[in-house]
DORO-484232 format. One record per residue (C-alpha): residue number from 1; x, y, z; residue in one letter. Coordinates in Angstrom, 3 decimals, decimal comma, padded with zeros to 6 digits. Layout:
N
   torvo         xx         yy         zz   dopa
     NUM          X          Y          Z      A
...
//
This chain:
254
   torvo         xx         yy         zz   dopa
       1    003,344   -007,692    034,539      X
       2    001,005   -004,925    032,939      X
       3   -001,492   -006,637    030,573      X
       4    000,450   -004,630    027,573      X
       5    003,988   -005,329    028,309      X
       6    005,792   -006,346    024,605      X
       7    009,256   -006,353    026,697      X
       8    009,984   -007,868    029,872      X
       9    013,597   -007,980    031,380      X
      10    013,695   -009,631    034,437      X
      11    016,692   -009,936    036,540      X
      12    019,196   -009,842    033,415      X
      13    023,144   -010,159    034,182      X
      14    025,492   -010,137    031,238      X
      15    028,925   -010,989    032,277      X
      16    031,969   -010,981    029,573      X
      17    034,996   -012,995    030,386      X
      18    038,540   -011,298    029,358      X
      19    041,195   -014,128    030,170      X
      20    040,168   -015,065    033,643      X
      21    038,453   -011,740    034,498      X
      22    034,446   -011,235    034,855      X
      23    033,566   -007,707    033,752      X
      24    029,386   -007,366    034,169      X
      25    027,935   -005,295    031,852      X
      26    025,061   -005,555    033,172      X
      27    024,062   -006,153    037,018      X
      28    020,538   -007,295    037,688      X
      29    018,396   -005,159    034,938      X
      30    014,460   -005,105    035,585      X
      31    012,290   -003,573    032,702      X
      32    009,128   -003,559    031,559      X
      33    008,343   -001,463    027,726      X
      34    004,781   -001,747    026,390      X
      35    003,744   -002,149    023,061      X
      36    003,694    001,590    021,067      X
      37    006,422    003,185    023,865      X
      38    008,925    005,412    022,459      X
      39    012,205    004,389    024,627      X
      40    015,617    006,344    025,238      X
      41    017,962    004,487    027,003      X
      42    020,613    006,760    028,242      X
      43    024,024    006,517    029,832      X
      44    028,172    007,404    029,684      X
      45    030,392    004,993    027,912      X
      46    030,619    001,953    029,689      X
      47    027,280    002,160    031,451      X
      48    025,906   -001,006    029,691      X
      49    023,155    000,678    027,407      X
      50    024,528   -001,354    024,197      X
      51    024,985   -004,288    026,184      X
      52    021,189   -003,950    027,375      X
      53    020,334   -003,406    023,636      X
      54    022,224   -006,209    022,244      X
      55    020,720   -008,681    024,527      X
      56    017,291   -007,229    023,798      X
      57    017,663   -007,300    019,989      X
      58    018,382   -011,289    020,761      X
      59    022,458   -010,726    019,415      X
      60    023,895   -011,515    022,450      X
      61    022,815   -014,190    025,182      X
      62    022,347   -013,294    028,698      X
      63    024,284   -014,886    031,212      X
      64    021,453   -014,872    033,594      X
      65    017,776   -013,494    034,196      X
      66    014,988   -013,670    031,333      X
      67    014,038   -011,763    028,495      X
      68    010,545   -012,001    027,297      X
      69    009,146   -010,557    024,168      X
      70    005,852   -011,157    022,895      X
      71    005,368   -013,776    025,407      X
      72    008,709   -015,736    023,934      X
      73    011,988   -016,383    026,102      X
      74    014,833   -014,935    024,007      X
      75    017,283   -016,575    026,629      X
      76    016,001   -020,317    025,796      X
      77    016,173   -019,584    022,205      X
      78    018,880   -021,350    019,654      X
      79    021,040   -018,620    017,643      X
      80    018,898   -020,218    014,836      X
      81    015,857   -019,411    016,627      X
      82    017,021   -016,097    017,397      X
      83    017,550   -015,221    013,895      X
      84    014,353   -016,200    012,692      X
      85    012,878   -014,290    015,630      X
      86    014,411   -010,870    014,561      X
      87    013,737   -011,392    011,036      X
      88    010,132   -011,617    012,104      X
      89    009,605   -009,190    014,765      X
      90    012,748   -006,757    014,590      X
      91    013,786   -003,756    012,861      X
      92    017,531   -002,226    013,245      X
      93    018,251    001,572    012,662      X
      94    022,492    002,057    013,029      X
      95    024,866    004,640    013,781      X
      96    026,906    004,143    010,527      X
      97    024,028    003,429    008,591      X
      98    025,173   -000,182    007,464      X
      99    024,098    000,512    003,693      X
     100    025,398   -001,512    001,024      X
     101    027,811    000,704   -000,983      X
     102    026,861   -000,857   -004,851      X
     103    023,216   -000,616   -004,065      X
     104    020,846    001,682   -004,773      X
     105    018,387    003,522   -001,983      X
     106    016,223    001,114   -003,327      X
     107    017,869   -001,848   -003,174      X
     108    019,316   -001,179    000,031      X
     109    015,249   -001,326    001,444      X
     110    014,114   -004,074   -000,333      X
     111    016,994   -006,524    000,990      X
     112    015,693   -007,283    004,126      X
     113    012,502   -008,390    002,604      X
     114    014,570   -011,048    000,169      X
     115    015,675   -012,917    003,345      X
     116    011,917   -013,526    003,610      X
     117    011,823   -015,127    000,418      X
     118    009,208   -012,131   -000,819      X
     119    009,332   -011,766   -004,613      X
     120    011,461   -009,161   -006,329      X
     121    008,304   -007,198   -007,873      X
     122    006,646   -007,126   -004,248      X
     123    009,368   -006,090   -002,211      X
     124    010,595   -003,350   -004,794      X
     125    006,995   -002,311   -004,200      X
     126    006,980   -002,194   -000,951      X
     127    010,376   -000,357   -000,704      X
     128    009,540    002,373   -003,159      X
     129    006,074    002,878   -000,525      X
     130    009,049    003,298    002,560      X
     131    011,115    005,594    000,752      X
     132    008,391    007,879    000,059      X
     133    007,134    007,955    003,314      X
     134    010,408    008,914    004,376      X
     135    010,671    011,990    001,666      X
     136    012,984    010,157   -000,965      X
     137    010,770    009,786   -003,573      X
     138    013,390    011,655   -005,780      X
     139    016,323    009,220   -004,533      X
     140    015,194    005,958   -005,145      X
     141    017,900    005,040   -007,696      X
     142    020,753    007,081   -005,390      X
     143    023,529    004,856   -003,994      X
     144    024,787    006,016   -000,691      X
     145    028,012    007,343   -001,773      X
     146    025,388    010,075   -003,801      X
     147    023,337    010,739   -000,998      X
     148    023,788    013,154    002,566      X
     149    024,427    011,754    006,013      X
     150    020,473    012,432    007,068      X
     151    019,408    010,675    003,636      X
     152    021,576    007,958    004,260      X
     153    019,997    007,833    007,861      X
     154    016,282    007,840    005,962      X
     155    017,163    004,804    004,151      X
     156    018,248    003,024    007,007      X
     157    014,517    004,019    008,576      X
     158    013,074    002,938    005,737      X
     159    014,961   -000,179    005,711      X
     160    014,147   -000,697    009,166      X
     161    010,560   -000,457    008,613      X
     162    009,671   -002,103    005,524      X
     163    009,577   -005,874    007,287      X
     164    006,570   -004,074    009,351      X
     165    008,247   -004,961    012,582      X
     166    006,742   -004,999    015,936      X
     167    010,080   -003,300    017,724      X
     168    012,567   -001,152    016,011      X
     169    015,932   -001,021    018,059      X
     170    018,153    001,822    017,216      X
     171    021,961    002,288    018,292      X
     172    023,148    006,069    018,543      X
     173    020,655    006,823    014,934      X
     174    021,966    010,632    014,832      X
     175    025,727    009,841    015,598      X
     176    027,067    010,452    012,726      X
     177    024,616    013,845    011,871      X
     178    024,816    017,106    012,619      X
     179    022,620    019,092    015,494      X
     180    020,197    020,249    012,773      X
     181    020,320    016,790    010,629      X
     182    019,667    015,014    014,068      X
     183    016,739    016,662    015,041      X
     184    015,114    015,913    011,102      X
     185    015,823    012,366    011,302      X
     186    014,696    012,169    014,965      X
     187    011,203    013,799    013,826      X
     188    010,665    011,234    011,259      X
     189    011,829    008,248    013,039      X
     190    009,292    009,091    015,975      X
     191    006,556    010,722    013,634      X
     192    006,234    007,417    011,793      X
     193    006,565    004,923    014,695      X
     194    003,843    006,451    016,532      X
     195    001,581    006,667    013,649      X
     196    002,160    002,921    012,890      X
     197    002,368    002,409    016,384      X
     198    005,629    001,049    016,899      X
     199    007,869    000,185    019,687      X
     200    011,468    002,124    019,754      X
     201    014,347    001,452    021,850      X
     202    016,742    003,808    021,241      X
     203    020,178    003,787    022,807      X
     204    021,955    007,571    022,932      X
     205    024,504    009,656    025,151      X
     206    022,607    012,607    023,986      X
     207    020,120    013,974    026,299      X
     208    018,636    015,631    023,978      X
     209    018,020    013,266    021,455      X
     210    016,815    011,188    024,348      X
     211    013,895    013,864    025,081      X
     212    012,300    012,854    021,817      X
     213    011,144    009,340    023,925      X
     214    008,533    009,209    026,093      X
     215    010,150    007,006    028,172      X
     216    013,878    007,648    029,279      X
     217    015,530    004,778    030,717      X
     218    019,113    006,041    033,029      X
     219    021,645    003,290    033,148      X
     220    025,044    003,826    035,114      X
     221    027,517    001,215    035,819      X
     222    025,245   -001,947    033,993      X
     223    022,493   -000,806    036,454      X
     224    019,133    000,804    035,952      X
     225    018,856    003,568    038,038      X
     226    015,805    005,773    036,907      X
     227    013,044    005,542    034,645      X
     228    011,527    009,067    033,805      X
     229    008,573    009,510    031,716      X
     230    008,613    012,612    029,650      X
     231    005,631    014,828    028,076      X
     232    005,017    014,183    024,664      X
     233    006,288    017,239    022,613      X
     234    003,595    019,494    021,067      X
     235    002,606    018,734    017,920      X
     236    003,653    021,840    016,239      X
     237    007,248    021,024    017,438      X
     238    007,512    017,246    015,604      X
     239    006,559    018,970    012,794      X
     240    008,633    021,965    012,511      X
     241    011,028    022,047    009,828      X
     242    010,726    018,905    009,101      X
     243    011,547    017,458    005,865      X
     244    009,509    016,149    003,291      X
     245    007,999    013,550    004,391      X
     246    004,726    011,832    003,027      X
     247    001,606    011,328    005,172      X
     248    000,891    008,604    003,388      X
     249   -001,120    005,124    004,534      X
     250    001,351    002,177    003,483      X
     251   -000,128   -001,275    003,318      X
     252    003,205   -003,163    004,459      X
     253    001,485   -006,428    003,942      X
     254    000,671   -005,904    000,405      X
//
């Protein structure tokens, strides 16, 4: 294992039971992801990519094998321990945004901090800074129904990052967006995560979206068939037509 390995997947298998039938979703996956890697997981429907994301995030237990993140074995943790681990180390970006419809953008972003017991004034202050970072400083009081799809996903990005996680997991983060908005949202995600040196594991079926990653993990029938490295995109491409994203230093521990 390399010295800077953050995620170490060792011969992971996942079998779902449907009656007496066992369906193998993962068939001995081995994978290493370094701290700061921007990873895309790509595969057709049924390839096992969503299952891989779920077991990496501790949302499902593996049938066999090991998943080690920051030196901690997820397969050995209880459900209560996994909940605490996710709260402390992981952020999520969802395809369907998963915003609370009656909360404002500011309240939605602040919500994960409430689970940590952060006082209200502090969590609203941190949420405000994150919304400024993703270019939504004029939309803080808007509710999800008053925002476009791209704006809702930028709220989702801010919510995923407000707890200062080590790792961000994204499940088809642009699946509900048109192509132009998808590119804008991906530039927001990638630029912020690179600046903050975060690790991203993103599931997608779209090869164009996968190309935003610097490591592309190919799955087929529950097996990792290839891990390809992409050349980093030129800076002028990552900022072209970018929405109003602030290049502001944010102290997430404030």
